[in-house]
N, C-alpha and C positions, 0 to 999 in steps of 0.2 A: 408643668413647665420644666422642672428639674428632670423629671422622667423623660421628656422629649429629648432634652439635650443629650442625656445618657443614651437613648436609642440612637440617636443621629451620630453620636460620637463612636458607639459600638459598629453602626454600619459604616461609618467611614473608615474606620481601622480596618474591618473586614475588607472593603474595597481596595484599600491600600496594600494590604496582604497578598490579595489576589493578584493585583497589578504587578508587584514585585515579583512573583512567580512568574508571570506572562513575561516579565523582562529578563528571565534567567536569574534572578537573585538567590536561588536554592543551592543547597549543598549536597543534595542526594542526587548522585550520578549512577544509576544502575542500569545495566542492560538487561533487557528481557527477552533477548533474542535467542532463539537456538541456532547453533553454528550453521546447521544444515539449511538454512534458509538466508544465510547471509553471502553476499557476493557469489564467488566461484563455488561455494558450498551447496548453493542451490542447484547448480548444474549436476552434481553428484548425487543429489537425494530425490530430486523430483523427476518425473517422466518429461521426455524432451518433446514427446509426440502425443501428450494426452494429460488428463487432470489427475492429480494427486502424487504420492510418493512410488518411487520405483518398487519398493519391497510390498506394495499392497495391491492385490489384483486376485481375481478369482481363478481357481485352478481345480480341475477335474480329475478325479481318480479313475484310471483306465479301466481297474477291475470292477469296482462297484458304480461307477458313473456319478458318484456323490460330488457334489460341488463344496468347496471350502474357500475360506477367504484366508489369502497368504497374508505373512507378517505377524508383527506382534503389536501394532499401535493401537487397535480398537478393541472394543469389547467383544466382537465375534471373531476377532483375528485368530487364526489357527484352529477354528472350529468347523465342524461339517455342518452344512446347511441341508439337511434330508429333504425338504420339500422344496427347495430353490429351483432345482432342475423341472419338475412338475410344473411348478408356477410359470416359468419362462416358456415351457412348450405349450401349455394349455390356456394360460390367462394372457401372456404377452404376444404368444404366437411367434416365438423366435426359433428359427431352425439351427439348432447348436451346431449341426454338420456341416453348415456353410460359413466359410471364412474368408476374409479378404485383409490377408496379411499386409501390414503397413510397409512403405518403404524403409530402407535402413539408413539412406542417406538423402540429402535433400541439398539442392545447389545453392551456394552462398554467392550472391552478387559482390563484385569488387567493391571496396571501401572508398569512398571519397574523403579526402584528407584536406583540411584548412590549415596550412602550416602557420600562418599567422595567429591563428588562434591558439594553436598548439603551443608555439613559441611564448605568446603571452601568458598562458597558462602555467608554462614551466617558470617563467621568471616571477610570476605573482605568488603562485602556489606549488611549489615543488612536490610536496608530498601529495598533492591532490592530483597532479599531473601524473605521478607515479601510478595512480591507480587506473588510468585510462587504459581500457583494454581495446584492441581492434579483432580479439579472436572470434572466428566465425560461430562458434557454438554459443559464445556468449551474445553475439549479435542476433543471433537466430531467436534465442529465449526472450530477448527483450523486444522482439518485432513482432509480437502477435499477442492477442488476448485469448479467451477462452469461448468464443461462440462456435457454433458447430461448423460455420463456415471456415473459420480459422483452423480448428481441429482437423478438418478434412485436408485443409491444404498441407498441414504437417504431415500427415499419414499417406497422402496420396497426390499432392500438388507442389506448389512452390510459391514462394514470395518474390515478386519482381524488384522490390526494395526493401531494404532492412536498415536499421540505424547502422551508421558508419563506425561507432564507437559506444563505448559504455563508460561512464564515470560514476566513481562511488564516494560521494562526500560523507563527512562524519559530523559536521557542525553546520549550523545555520549559516553562518558567515560564510562557509564554503560554497554554499548553493548561491548566496549573492555574488560570490565571485565569478562563479561559472555563467550565471544568467548576464551579469555586466559584461564579461568578455565575449560571450556568444554574441549580445548585442552589438557589440563594437565591430566584430568581425564578420558578421553576416551567418551564424551557425544556428541551425534550427535546434531546438530542444524539445524533447518528450518525456515528461515527467514519467517514472516507473515505480510503482509501490509493490503489490503482491502479484502482478501480471494477471489478476483474475477479471480483467475488463470483459463486459459483454455488450460493449457499444462500439466495437471496432475502432476504438480511440488509440490504440497502440499501434495500429497499422500506419506504416509510411507512405505518403502520396507517391506514386508510381514515378512521376514525372519531375520530382524535386531534384534540382541540381546542386543544391547547396549541401553542406557537410550536415547529417542529422546526428545528434548526439542524444543518447538515452541515459538520463538523469536517474539512477538507480539510487532509492532511498533506503536500502537494507542495512546500511551500517549506521543509519540515524535511528537507533532503536532503544534510546535510553529513557528511561523514567526520570524525569528531572526533579519533580518534586510531588509528593503526595501530601496535602494538607488536610488530615482527617478531622480538624475541627470546623473548617469550613467547608468539607466536602468538594475540594477541586484538586486538580492533578494538572501538572504541566509536562507534557511529553512531546518527543520528538515524531515527526510524521511517519517515519519508517516502522512504528512500533506494529507488530503483527498483533491481530486481535486475540487470540487465545493466549498468547504469551503475556500481553498486557493485562489481561483479565487474572492470569495467574499470579501476577505480581501485586494488582489491586487487591484481590482476595486475601493476599497474606497481611494486609493492614486492616482487614475485616470491612473493606468497601468494594463496590462493583461499579462498573460503567452500565452495564445492562445492554449494552448494543451488541446484537448476536445475528448477523446476517449469515446467509448459507455458507459464505466464503470465509468465515472469520478464522479458519485455519491458517489462510495464506494471505488474506487482504490486511491492508494497514489503515491506520488512522487517516493519514493523508489521502489516501485514495477514497475513504468513506466521505470525507469533506468534498472532495473533488467531483464525487458522483452523487452528492447528496443521498447518502444511502439509507436504507431502511433495515430493520432487522425483525426477527421473529418475536420478540418482546417488546414492539413499539406501543403496544397499548398501555403498557406499564411504564415504560421509561422514554418512550419518544423515538423520533427518527434523530439521525446525527445532529441536525441544525437545532434541535431541542437541548442536546446534550454538549454541544459545544459552546464554551463561553468566548473565547477568543481564538485568533489564530493568525501567524504572521504568513503572508503571501508574497512572494518574490515575483516580480514581474520586470518586463524591460523598461518600465517608467519608475521603478523602485519598489520598495518595500512596504506594504499596508498591513494594518492591523486595526482592530477594534478594542478599544478599552472596555474592559468589563464594569458595568455599572449594576450592581444588584441583580443579575441575570437578565437584565433588559437588552433588547437589541438596539444597537446604536449603529446607524447605517454609515458607511463611507459616502464621501461626495458622488453624485450620479454618475460623473464620468469614470469612476474607479470601479462601479459595481459590476457585478455579473448578472445574469438574468435572475438570479435569486439574491437580491441585494443585500439581505440580512447575514449572508455568509459571504465573506470575501474567497471569491474562487468557487463557491460551491455551485455544483450541478454543472460545470462546462468540462469536467473531465480533463483538466490540465491546460486548457487551452489558453485562459487567462493569465496563468503563472503557475508557480510550485508552491506547495503548503511547506513550509519548514518546520515550525513548531507551533503547538497550539495548547490551549487551557480547555479541559473538559471538566464538567460536573459529574459528582459521584452520588451514589446512594450507600447506605448502610447494608451491609450483607446480613441477610437474615436466614 
């Protein structure tokens, strides 16, 4: 009997501690982001018309014909790949003499402005309003994902509709402010994590006449708590996969979620797309790793209280097509993930 009471108290204390983390009761506030992936820094570091960093590409030696990987980021960067040309010619059957240079400019449609929304945002959150950008290059980057269709449009086509502006919140409360004012003034919102979508979820409807606002989460990149005793962490949704893993590893723990896009994709994007990773057989999919999240919607903010890692569903009218994950699997249609609690494993 006494043992059961002790076990129950221990479990209650554990759940209470996790709940405190999810409510933001921690003191650890560390950014795990590389500046090159935050706000306009991303424009300068990644390719505007393809996947990956600007400094990483294949280059051919005109004298020897050998192919090397440019840059210094990866294991094979700066090294000659002596068999690669033969592989491309003989196995993949690519004619390296045939090229289709991409366009250097792409037309940017005029932006639609909702002045009532912008005025309200300036009054309610001046610093947030100051982050709003109508720059064409930012609008273009936030107006597509990375399907073959979208990359072809970047290199050889155009986008008839793009986000009209981009905003960069830094706190969960700012996301709530943006969604509340957008709902009041008839502004469309498209959440943006790492831009790695392959479901066309970032494309803007061509005939949409309302202002479209891209809600970029890159400045919400902090690890709020790491609780190694209970193996949980509380993180902002804009945390990029590889940066988050690096931060966790420093404490001897791991998330274990490793999709192919982990170099650029974010925790919020994983939840919104119900992502899977290469280590799923050991660590599970994101719905197995996520304990709780706060989903900001036009109807309010919803979350799930963590109870010993069991799934507690929201009321039916507030659930997505995957009811055990608030906002999961709908690619940002139901709302925007702000912060989330995730389970960890000991790093071995």
